[in-house]
C-alpha positions, -999 to 999 in steps of 0.1 A, spaced: 596 -509 -418 621 -520 -446 649 -518 -422 631 -543 -400 625 -566 -428 661 -565 -439 673 -572 -405 651 -602 -402 663 -615 -436 698 -611 -426 692 -630 -394 675 -657 -415 705 -660 -438 728 -663 -409 706 -689 -394 701 -708 -425 714 -736 -409 688 -735 -381 662 -762 -379 630 -760 -398 610 -753 -368 628 -721 -362 624 -712 -398 587 -717 -397 585 -695 -366 606 -669 -385 583 -672 -415 553 -666 -393 569 -637 -377 579 -625 -412 543 -628 -423 531 -610 -393 556 -582 -400 544 -580 -436 508 -577 -423 519 -551 -398 538 -533 -424 508 -533 -447 486 -521 -418 511 -494 -409 512 -483 -445 474 -481 -447 474 -464 -414 501 -440 -426 481 -433 -457 450 -426 -436 471 -405 -413 485 -385 -442 450 -380 -455 439 -369 -420 469 -347 -418 460 -331 -451 425 -327 -440 436 -313 -407 460 -289 -426 431 -278 -448 409 -275 -417 437 -256 -400 440 -232 -429 403 -227 -430 403 -223 -392 432 -198 -395 413 -180 -422 382 -181 -401 401 -170 -371 416 -140 -390 381 -132 -402 368 -136 -366 396 -114 -354 388 -88 -380 351 -91 -370 360 -90 -334 381 -58 -340 353 -43 -359 328 -53 -332 351 -39 -306 354 -7 -325 317 -6 -330 312 -15 -293 335 14 -282 316 37 -306 283 23 -293 295 27 -257 305 63 -263 272 69 -280 254 52 -251 273 73 -226 265 104 -246 229 92 -249 228 85 -212 242 119 -204 217 135 -228 190 114 -214 199 123 -179 199 160 -188 165 155 -205 153 136 -174 165 163 -151 150 190 -173 118 170 -176 118 166 -138 123 203 -134 96 211 -159 73 185 -143 78 200 -109 72 234 -124 41 222 -141 30 204 -110 34 236 -90 15 256 -116 -11 229 -117 -14 230 -79 -16 268 -80 -43 266 -107 -62 239 -88 -60 261 -57 -72 291 -77 -99 269 -92 -110 258 -57 -110 294 -46 -130 304 -76 -153 275 -71 -157 285 -34 -162 321 -45 -187 310 -71 -206 289 -45 -207 319 -21 -219 341 -49 -245 315 -58 -256 314 -22 -256 352 -20 -276 353 -52 -301 328 -39 -303 347 -7 -307 380 -26 -334 364 -47 -352 352 -16 -347 386 -1 -360 402 -33 -389 378 -33 -396 386 4 -390 423 -4 -414 422 -33 -440 405 -10 -431 429 17 -433 458 -7 -468 446 -18 -478 443 18 -462 477 25 -481 492 -4 -513 478 9 -503 490 44 -495 524 30 -528 526 13 -545 515 45 -524 541 65 -531 568 39 -568 560 44 -563 561 82 -543 594 79 -571 609 59 -595 598 84 -573 610 112 -568 644 94 -605 646 91 -610 639 128 -582 663 138 -597 689 116 -630 682 132 -614 683 167 -597 716 158 -630 729 147 -646 716 179 -618 732 200 -623 765 182 -660 762 187 -655 754 223 -632 784 228 -658 807 212 -685 792 234 -664 797 265 -654 832 255 -690 841 249 -701 826 282 -673 844 301 -671 875 281 -680 898 310 -651 884 330 -623 886 305 -611 920 316 -612 910 352 -583 885 353 -598 858 330 -583 847 297 -593 820 272 -568 806 248 -559 774 228 -527 756 236 -517 722 222 -552 714 210 -568 723 243 -588 753 256 -571 769 287 -594 791 309 -570 809 332 -584 828 362 -561 850 383 -562 849 421 -579 883 423 -610 869 405 -614 839 427 -597 841 461 -584 864 487 -547 860 495 -540 827 512 -577 817 511 -593 785 496 -629 800 496 -641 812 462 -653 848 462 -689 854 450 -676 871 418 -654 842 411 -682 818 418 -704 836 393 -677 831 366 -674 794 375 -711 789 372 -712 806 338 -684 783 328 -704 753 341 -734 763 318 -711 763 288 -695 730 298 -729 713 302 -736 723 266 -704 705 255 -707 671 271 -677 655 252 -651 677 269 -629 665 297 -621 691 325 -589 694 345 -587 720 372 -551 730 381 -542 753 410 -510 774 408 -493 796 434 -463 820 435 -430 811 452 -437 830 485 -438 804 513 -472 798 527 -479 809 563 -510 794 577 -518 771 606 -543 751 585 -524 750 551 -491 732 550 -475 749 519 -481 763 484 -487 728 470 -513 722 496 -529 756 488 -530 749 450 -546 715 455 -573 729 479 -581 758 456 -585 734 426 -607 712 447 -629 742 457 -635 751 421 -642 715 411 -667 712 439 -686 744 427 -687 730 391 -702 696 402 -725 707 430 -738 741 420 -730 739 383 -743 703 379 -713 693 358 -708 655 357 -682 646 383 -667 619 361 -656 646 336 -636 666 362 -602 661 377 -585 685 401 -547 689 407 -523 712 424 -490 724 409 -478 748 436 -452 772 425 -435 747 402 -450 759 369 -448 796 368 -459 816 337 -435 844 346 -402 837 363 -393 873 372 -391 880 409 -415 909 409 -450 915 424 -465 915 389 -449 882 380 -460 866 412 -496 879 407 -496 862 372 -484 829 387 -512 829 414 -538 815 391 -562 786 385 -563 770 350 -593 750 339 -581 729 309 -607 717 286 -599 687 263 -622 673 237 -625 636 241 -603 617 215 -620 583 217 -625 582 180 -590 593 173 -575 568 197 -596 541 181 -580 549 147 -545 550 162 -551 516 179 -561 499 146 
């Protein structure tokens, strides 16, 4: 700025001889220069102040920058350390997660197994409860049935006692009937007639020689006498059923009027039944006649003696069991 002023002054001295107008113009320029110089000086001062401020700020910023760099380095170091810790933590966490997943799966399987076992136990318990209820019902029914059975047993015991009493009475009646028949036919018992008890019945067995000639169906007078004596005893025992059975030997029948042994046995039984009802006055409703032929022998030997035994007529006397059947039917 001084150099400019000095130059202008030198020019003014040189041009001292210039007109006033020029001088005034130079003066104005000089004044402007002075003002500009002052302004520049002020501006320079402000700029210096700003520069100092900037330098101070630059120092502060540099200090701040160094501090920030140190902080950044520390943060970077901490970040690296944190990153490593994070990675380690993540690895550990993953291991824990995997282990927890395995444990959870294991626990889930155990839980499912326990739930299944619990369901089975519950089902088993329900079945047992149902069985228990069924058993209780059965016990209740059994108790009721037992009570009923006890009552039935008592009733049956009473019926058995009654039955035993009746059977005893029947046995007594059968024995009495046998004695009565034996007494009535006593004179014929050594002449081919026997009286015995079999299966609760009285069997009056008459051999052929007492009743018939060989191959005949007509009763001999001696046999007729025996039958009429039997009729008297039967009329004194009106509660006795009478079955007349004819039997033959196994020798084939040879007769133009009789077909075979079965026919002969039936005709002989009918002849005896007719004498009992007509001459002996026995109630016909009590008598039934049947022929057995040679099919029920008393002696299976193939001898004359055995065949003679088989040629017989059996009059089977059975006490009526109406009272007994009445008890059995109740």
